[in-house]
C-alpha positions in Angstrom: 11.6 -75.6 -71.7 12.8 -74.4 -75.1 12.1 -70.8 -74.2 14.1 -71.3 -71.0 17.1 -72.6 -72.9 16.8 -69.6 -75.2 16.8 -67.2 -72.3 19.9 -68.8 -70.7 21.8 -69.0 -74.0 22.3 -66.4 -76.7 24.6 -66.7 -79.6 26.1 -69.9 -78.1 27.1 -68.1 -74.9 25.6 -68.2 -71.4 23.6 -65.1 -70.4 25.5 -62.9 -67.9 24.0 -62.5 -64.4 22.2 -59.3 -63.7 24.2 -56.3 -62.6 22.6 -56.5 -59.2 23.6 -60.1 -58.7 27.2 -59.4 -59.9 27.5 -56.6 -57.3 25.9 -58.6 -54.5 28.6 -61.3 -54.1 31.6 -58.9 -53.6 29.5 -56.7 -51.3 28.5 -59.7 -49.2 32.1 -60.9 -49.1 33.3 -57.4 -48.1 30.8 -57.3 -45.2 32.1 -60.7 -44.0 35.7 -59.4 -44.3 34.8 -56.3 -42.3 33.2 -58.5 -39.6 36.2 -60.8 -39.6 38.5 -57.9 -39.1 36.4 -56.6 -36.2 36.0 -60.0 -34.7 39.8 -60.7 -34.9 40.6 -57.5 -33.1 37.8 -58.1 -30.5 39.3 -61.6 -29.9 42.7 -60.0 -29.3 41.2 -57.5 -26.9 39.5 -60.3 -24.9 42.8 -62.1 -24.7 44.5 -58.9 -23.4 46.4 -58.4 -26.6 48.2 -56.3 -27.6 49.9 -55.8 -24.3 49.2 -52.5 -22.6 51.9 -50.1 -21.4 52.3 -47.0 -19.3 51.6 -44.6 -22.2 48.2 -46.2 -22.7 47.7 -46.2 -19.0 48.4 -42.5 -19.0 45.5 -42.0 -21.5 43.4 -44.3 -19.3 44.1 -42.1 -16.2 43.1 -39.0 -18.2 39.9 -40.8 -19.1 39.4 -41.7 -15.5 39.8 -38.1 -14.4 37.4 -36.9 -17.1 34.8 -39.4 -16.1 35.0 -38.1 -12.5 34.9 -34.5 -13.6 38.3 -34.1 -11.9 40.3 -32.7 -14.8 39.8 -32.1 -18.5 43.2 -32.3 -20.1 43.9 -30.9 -23.5 47.2 -32.7 -24.1 48.6 -36.1 -23.2 49.9 -35.7 -19.7 53.5 -34.5 -19.5 53.7 -32.9 -22.9 52.3 -30.0 -25.0 51.2 -32.0 -28.1 49.0 -35.0 -29.0 45.4 -34.4 -28.0 43.5 -36.5 -25.6 40.5 -37.4 -27.9 40.8 -41.0 -26.9 40.4 -40.2 -23.3 37.2 -38.2 -24.0 35.8 -41.1 -26.0 36.6 -43.6 -23.3 35.3 -41.4 -20.4 31.6 -42.3 -20.9 32.5 -46.0 -21.0 34.4 -45.6 -17.7 31.4 -43.8 -16.2 29.1 -46.6 -17.2 31.2 -49.7 -16.7 34.2 -48.6 -14.6 37.8 -48.1 -15.8 39.6 -50.9 -17.6 41.9 -51.4 -20.5 39.1 -53.1 -22.4 36.9 -50.1 -21.8 39.7 -47.8 -23.0 40.0 -49.8 -26.2 36.4 -50.2 -27.2 36.4 -46.7 -28.8 39.5 -47.5 -30.7 37.9 -50.7 -32.0 35.0 -48.6 -33.2 37.4 -46.3 -35.0 38.9 -49.3 -36.8 35.4 -50.3 -37.9 34.8 -46.8 -39.2 38.2 -46.9 -41.0 37.7 -50.2 -42.8 34.1 -49.3 -43.9 35.1 -45.9 -45.2 38.1 -47.6 -47.0 35.5 -49.8 -48.9 33.5 -46.7 -49.8 36.6 -44.7 -50.8 37.9 -47.6 -53.0 34.5 -47.8 -54.8 34.6 -44.0 -55.3 38.0 -44.1 -56.8 37.9 -47.2 -59.0 34.2 -48.4 -59.2 35.5 -52.0 -59.0 33.8 -53.9 -56.2 36.2 -56.9 -56.4 39.1 -54.6 -56.0 37.4 -52.9 -53.1 37.0 -56.4 -51.6 40.7 -57.0 -51.9 41.4 -53.7 -50.1 39.0 -54.6 -47.3 40.5 -58.1 -47.0 44.0 -56.7 -46.7 42.9 -54.1 -44.0 41.0 -56.9 -42.1 44.4 -58.6 -41.5 46.6 -57.1 -38.8 50.2 -57.7 -37.8 51.5 -56.9 -34.4 52.5 -53.4 -35.3 49.2 -52.7 -37.1 46.9 -53.9 -34.3 49.0 -51.9 -31.8 48.4 -48.8 -33.9 44.7 -49.5 -34.3 43.8 -50.7 -30.8 46.2 -49.2 -28.2 44.9 -45.9 -26.9 48.3 -44.3 -26.6 47.5 -41.1 -28.4 46.5 -40.3 -31.9 47.1 -43.4 -34.0 43.6 -45.1 -33.9 42.0 -41.8 -34.9 44.3 -40.9 -37.8 43.4 -43.6 -40.3 39.6 -43.2 -39.8 39.9 -39.4 -40.1 42.2 -39.6 -43.1 39.9 -41.9 -45.1 36.9 -39.8 -44.2 38.6 -36.6 -45.5 39.4 -38.4 -48.8 35.8 -39.6 -49.1 34.4 -36.1 -48.4 36.9 -34.5 -50.8 35.8 -36.9 -53.6 32.1 -36.4 -52.9 32.5 -32.6 -52.9 34.7 -32.4 -56.0 32.5 -34.9 -57.9 29.3 -33.2 -56.8 27.7 -36.3 -55.5 24.1 -35.9 -54.6 23.5 -34.9 -51.0 23.9 -31.9 -48.7 27.0 -30.1 -49.7 27.2 -27.7 -46.8 27.2 -30.5 -44.2 30.0 -32.1 -46.1 32.1 -28.9 -46.2 31.5 -28.6 -42.4 32.5 -32.2 -41.7 35.7 -31.8 -43.8 36.7 -28.7 -41.9 35.9 -30.1 -38.5 37.9 -33.3 -39.1 40.9 -31.2 -40.5 40.9 -29.0 -37.4 40.4 -32.0 -35.1 43.4 -33.8 -36.5 45.5 -30.7 -36.1 44.8 -31.0 -32.4 45.0 -34.8 -32.1 48.1 -35.7 -34.0 50.0 -33.8 -36.8 51.1 -37.1 -38.5 48.0 -37.1 -40.6 48.5 -33.5 -41.8 49.9 -34.6 -45.2 46.5 -36.2 -45.9 44.7 -33.1 -44.7 46.8 -30.9 -47.0 46.5 -33.3 -50.0 42.8 -33.7 -49.9 42.4 -30.0 -49.2 44.4 -29.3 -52.3 41.9 -31.3 -54.4 39.1 -29.2 -52.9 40.9 -25.9 -53.5 41.7 -26.8 -57.1 38.2 -28.0 -58.0 35.9 -25.9 -55.9 37.8 -22.7 -55.0 35.0 -20.4 -56.1 32.5 -22.2 -53.9 34.8 -21.7 -50.9 34.3 -17.9 -51.3 30.7 -18.3 -50.1 28.9 -20.0 -47.3 30.9 -23.3 -47.9 34.2 -21.6 -47.1 32.8 -19.8 -44.0 31.4 -23.1 -42.6 34.6 -25.0 -43.4 36.7 -22.3 -41.6 34.3 -22.2 -38.6 34.2 -26.0 -38.3 38.0 -26.2 -38.5 38.3 -23.7 -35.7 35.9 -25.7 -33.6 37.9 -28.9 -34.3 41.2 -27.3 -33.4 39.6 -25.3 -30.6 41.4 -27.1 -27.7 44.8 -26.5 -29.3 44.1 -22.9 -30.1 42.6 -22.0 -26.6 45.4 -23.8 -24.8 48.1 -22.1 -26.9 46.5 -18.6 -26.3 46.2 -19.2 -22.6 49.6 -20.7 -22.0 51.7 -19.2 -24.8 53.0 -22.7 -25.7 53.8 -23.6 -29.3 52.6 -27.1 -30.1 54.7 -27.1 -33.3 57.9 -26.5 -31.4 56.9 -29.4 -29.0 56.3 -31.7 -31.9 59.7 -30.9 -33.5 61.5 -31.3 -30.2 59.8 -34.7 -29.7 60.8 -35.8 -33.2 64.5 -35.2 -32.2 65.0 -32.6 -34.9 68.1 -31.4 -33.2 69.7 -34.8 -32.6 72.5 -36.0 -34.8 71.8 -39.3 -36.5 73.7 -40.6 -39.5 71.9 -40.6 -42.9 72.6 -44.3 -43.4 70.6 -45.1 -40.3 67.8 -42.7 -41.2 67.5 -44.2 -44.7 67.6 -47.7 -43.5 65.0 -47.1 -40.8 62.8 -44.9 -42.9 62.8 -46.7 -46.3 63.9 -50.3 -45.5 62.4 -51.2 -42.1 59.7 -48.5 -41.9 57.3 -49.4 -44.7 57.1 -53.2 -44.0 56.8 -52.7 -40.3 54.4 -49.8 -40.4 52.1 -51.3 -43.0 51.8 -54.8 -41.5 54.1 -57.1 -43.3 56.5 -58.1 -40.5 56.6 -60.4 -37.5 56.1 -59.0 -34.0 58.9 -56.6 -33.2 61.1 -57.3 -36.2 61.3 -58.0 -39.9 62.8 -61.1 -41.4 64.8 -60.6 -44.7 61.9 -62.2 -46.6 59.4 -59.7 -45.2 61.4 -56.7 -46.3 60.4 -57.2 -50.0 57.7 -54.6 -49.5 60.4 -51.9 -49.1 61.6 -52.8 -52.6 58.1 -52.9 -54.1 56.8 -49.6 -52.6 58.8 -47.1 -54.7 57.7 -48.6 -58.0 54.2 -48.8 -56.7 54.3 -45.1 -55.8 55.5 -44.2 -59.3 52.9 -46.5 -61.0 50.1 -45.2 -58.8 51.1 -41.6 -59.6 51.2 -42.2 -63.3 47.9 -44.1 -63.3 46.3 -41.3 -61.3 47.8 -38.6 -63.7 46.4 -40.4 -66.7 42.9 -40.5 -65.2 43.3 -36.9 -64.2 44.1 -35.6 -67.6 41.3 -35.8 -70.2 41.8 -36.9 -73.8 43.0 -34.2 -76.1 40.3 -31.7 -76.9 37.8 -33.3 -74.4 37.2 -30.3 -72.2 34.0 -31.8 -70.8 36.1 -34.3 -68.9 38.2 -31.7 -67.0 37.8 -32.3 -63.3 38.7 -28.7 -62.4 36.8 -26.2 -64.6 38.3 -22.9 -65.7 35.8 -21.1 -63.5 37.0 -23.0 -60.4 33.6 -24.7 -59.9 33.2 -28.4 -59.0 32.3 -30.6 -62.0 28.6 -31.0 -62.6 28.6 -33.9 -65.0 28.9 -37.6 -64.0 31.4 -38.0 -66.8 33.9 -35.8 -64.8 34.0 -38.2 -61.8 36.8 -40.3 -63.3 39.2 -37.4 -63.4 38.2 -36.5 -59.9 39.0 -40.0 -58.8 42.4 -39.6 -60.4 42.9 -36.4 -58.6 42.1 -37.9 -55.2 44.3 -41.0 -56.0 47.2 -38.6 -56.9 46.6 -36.8 -53.6 46.8 -40.1 -51.7 50.1 -40.9 -53.4 51.5 -37.4 -52.7 50.5 -37.7 -49.0 52.2 -41.1 -48.8 55.4 -39.7 -50.3 55.3 -36.7 -47.9 54.7 -39.1 -44.9 57.7 -41.3 -45.9 59.9 -38.3 -46.5 59.1 -36.6 -43.2 59.7 -39.8 -41.3 62.9 -40.6 -43.1 64.5 -37.3 -42.3 63.6 -37.5 -38.7 66.1 -38.8 -36.2 63.5 -41.3 -34.9 63.9 -43.3 -38.1 67.6 -43.8 -37.2 67.4 -44.0 -33.5 64.4 -46.3 -32.9 63.3 -47.7 -36.3 61.3 -50.6 -35.0 59.1 -48.8 -32.5 59.0 -45.5 -34.5 57.6 -47.3 -37.5 54.2 -46.5 -36.0 54.7 -43.0 -37.5 54.0 -44.6 -40.9 50.6 -46.0 -39.9 48.9 -43.4 -42.1 50.2 -45.1 -45.2 47.3 -47.6 -44.9 45.1 -44.7 -46.1 46.8 -44.8 -49.5 46.4 -48.6 -50.0 43.6 -48.2 -52.6 45.7 -45.8 -54.7 48.9 -47.9 -54.3 47.4 -51.2 -55.4 45.0 -50.0 -58.0 47.5 -50.1 -61.0 48.2 -53.7 -60.2 44.5 -54.8 -60.3 43.7 -54.2 -64.0 46.9 -55.8 -65.1 46.4 -58.8 -62.9 42.8 -59.2 -64.2 44.1 -59.2 -67.8 46.6 -61.9 -66.8 43.8 -63.9 -65.2 41.8 -63.8 -68.4 44.8 -64.7 -70.6 43.4 -68.2 -71.4 40.2 -67.1 -72.9 39.5 -67.1 -76.7 39.1 -63.3 -76.7 42.4 -62.8 -75.0 44.2 -65.1 -77.4 42.9 -63.2 -80.4 43.9 -59.9 -78.8 47.4 -61.3 -78.1 47.9 -62.4 -81.7 46.7 -59.1 -83.0 48.8 -57.1 -80.4 52.1 -58.8 -81.2 55.1 -58.3 -78.8 53.3 -55.5 -77.0 50.5 -57.8 -76.0 52.9 -60.4 -74.8 54.8 -57.8 -72.7 51.5 -56.7 -71.1 50.9 -60.3 -70.3 54.2 -60.5 -68.4 53.4 -57.3 -66.6 50.0 -58.7 -65.6 51.5 -61.9 -64.2 54.0 -59.8 -62.2 51.1 -57.7 -60.9 49.2 -60.7 -59.8 52.3 -62.1 -58.0 52.7 -58.8 -56.1 49.1 -58.7 -55.1 49.2 -62.4 -53.9 52.5 -61.7 -52.1 50.9 -58.6 -50.4 48.0 -60.7 -49.0 50.2 -63.7 -48.2 52.8 -61.7 -46.3 50.2 -59.8 -44.3 48.5 -63.1 -43.5 51.7 -64.6 -42.2 52.4 -61.5 -40.1 48.8 -61.7 -38.7 49.4 -65.3 -37.7 52.5 -64.1 -35.9 50.5 -61.6 -34.0 48.0 -64.3 -33.0 50.9 -66.5 -31.7 52.1 -63.6 -29.6 48.8 -63.3 -27.8 49.5 -66.2 -25.4 52.7 -64.5 -24.2 50.9 -61.1 -23.8 48.1 -62.7 -21.7 50.7 -64.5 -19.5 52.5 -61.1 -18.9 49.2 -59.5 -18.0 48.5 -62.3 -15.5 51.9 -61.7 -13.9 51.1 -58.0 -13.6 47.8 -58.9 -12.0 49.7 -61.0 -9.4 51.9 -57.9 -8.7 48.8 -55.8 -8.1 47.4 -58.4 -5.8 50.7 -58.7 -3.8 50.8 -55.0 -3.3 47.2 -54.8 -2.2 47.6 -57.7 0.1 50.5 -56.0 1.9 48.8 -52.6 2.1 51.3 -50.9 -0.1 50.0 -47.5 -1.3 53.2 -45.7 -2.5 56.0 -47.1 -4.6 59.0 -46.1 -6.8 59.4 -47.8 -10.2 60.5 -47.4 -13.8 58.7 -45.4 -16.4 57.1 -48.4 -18.0 55.9 -49.6 -14.6 54.4 -46.6 -12.9 51.4 -45.4 -14.7 50.5 -48.9 -15.8 50.4 -49.9 -12.1 48.5 -46.8 -11.1 45.8 -47.4 -13.7 45.6 -51.1 -12.9 44.9 -50.2 -9.2 42.5 -47.4 -10.1 44.9 -45.0 -8.2 44.9 -47.1 -5.0 48.7 -47.5 -5.5 50.6 -44.4 -6.6 54.0 -44.6 -8.2 56.9 -42.1 -8.8 59.2 -42.7 -11.7 62.9 -43.3 -11.2 65.7 -44.2 -13.6 68.0 -47.2 -13.5 70.3 -45.3 -11.1 67.4 -44.5 -8.7 67.3 -40.9 -9.6 63.9 -39.1 -10.2 62.5 -39.8 -13.7 59.7 -38.4 -15.8 56.4 -38.3 -13.9 53.8 -37.5 -16.5 51.3 -36.5 -13.8 53.3 -34.7 -11.1 50.8 -35.1 -8.3 51.6 -38.9 -8.2 55.3 -38.2 -7.7 54.7 -35.7 -5.0 52.4 -38.1 -3.1 55.1 -40.8 -3.2 57.9 -38.6 -2.2 55.8 -37.3 0.7 54.9 -40.7 2.0 56.7 -42.2 5.0 58.2 -45.4 3.6 57.5 -46.1 -0.1 58.3 -49.4 -1.5 60.2 -50.2 -4.8 59.0 -52.2 -7.7 61.1 -53.5 -10.5 60.8 -56.0 -13.4 62.8 -59.1 -12.7 66.1 -59.0 -14.6 65.9 -55.3 -15.3 68.8 -52.9 -14.6 66.6 -51.2 -11.9 66.3 -54.6 -10.1 70.0 -55.1 -10.4 70.7 -51.7 -8.9 68.2 -52.3 -6.0 69.8 -55.7 -5.3 73.2 -53.9 -5.0 71.7 -51.4 -2.6 70.2 -54.2 -0.6 73.6 -56.0 -0.3 75.2 -52.7 0.7 72.6 -52.0 3.3 71.7 -55.3 5.0 68.3 -55.1 6.7 67.1 -52.1 4.7 64.6 -54.1 2.6 62.5 -57.2 2.7 62.3 -58.8 -0.7 59.0 -60.1 -2.1 59.2 -62.0 -5.4 56.2 -62.3 -7.7 56.6 -64.2 -11.0 58.3 -61.6 -13.2 58.5 -58.9 -10.6 60.5 -58.0 -7.5 59.0 -55.9 -4.6 61.4 -54.2 -2.2 59.6 -53.4 1.1 61.5 -51.0 3.5 61.8 -52.2 7.0 60.1 -49.7 9.3 
């Protein structure tokens, strides 16, 4: 018994747990957080949340065509940019289980799982702190309305970007730090993902460029050999659909992207700055209620610029070695990757600096676009990539907060007395850092609760749409006119049993993303009209019905109005 007491106590202090035991608890908690994040999103999907729309239905129709072998689209129907990777991922699901919104979103849920697991690994690579990695995973497990829309709706590009961006950062770190393993497969994977994202969505290109700069600075001589050849070949394979389509059609995807961003539209700088720097970050990163930000939720817009500066300074200090310590240089004079484990800390600083630079570039590109001023709430999805930078942004707060948490210990009191005013000032900074971290988690949790509350309304809206589909099928309606946000959603919900042509609020032809649908409706004998109750289109059709008595029979379904022409 005396020997047991001696083993537990040494020098009057309890013996510390073994390193394996200290690492086990945060790892177990992180696994639970990942499972909770996946379970939360799966629960939303089973409750038909977030609500689907015609853009997602367009991707679903592309997946339906691919599963049938009918067509193999390169681009999102109706445009020359934004690759259809989500459709190709969902096509096998459709072939096995039939087309559905849930089947379309199962691959996006898997992409979220990849993203959060890789975020855990990236955080460990960059900081080596498992408790901080747990904090990052817990934050990413939460999901506001805007965040879960970006992660789950298969509307083109957004679910893939975060997973690919984190994967690029992990690969860049592993290559620059010479982690054990097959280097050539890692070079190939990095090149393939970079090329693939060039096809899928250019919004993630700042992260491709930033992580690529780390590789170029650290391993440029290695790129002159087989590694460079494999990376280039893999990038060409990943971007193959874009390159082949551009060569065959002569279309320039970059020009299409700039046109879609409204580069030629006049929007005031006040609106751009407000949408890009005030509304954009809180909405895009998951700190706001569904569809809007309350004044209290906008605090993240004020916190983000200091966090970017602090993260950049912290990364720069880690990147630069102590004076005269050339062995710590992450990027050797010969351009070779570091070979010593001691060089991994500067490499982590380099990757963190790359993540900060990519976040700044993303914010700047969005702020100068007209979308930030014209549609700041909906366009905040363009900032979804900022979640990739969360480990770098929050890391400067963590050590300061941990020092504040240990301020009451004997050792901390001795250090405070010896440190004088500087130590007290560091204590104030530590408390502020802890408050910011707590506010970050708390605000994201509140926004997540708001998304859960909105699930009931989304499910009710989906039930009303199912009633619309049943009413059309019951009456044998096969061709209808409707608004943009009605048509493709209706076509996908009916598995193309009902075809729809888009019209605007003045009953003029609108934008049919898949022209064969519009041609089929316009060639039919007596197409019906479908409008959302209370919409401008419904009001215009009611005016026409009053002006032409006997032209239509009106059928009302909760939330919808169907105008059947009298034969």
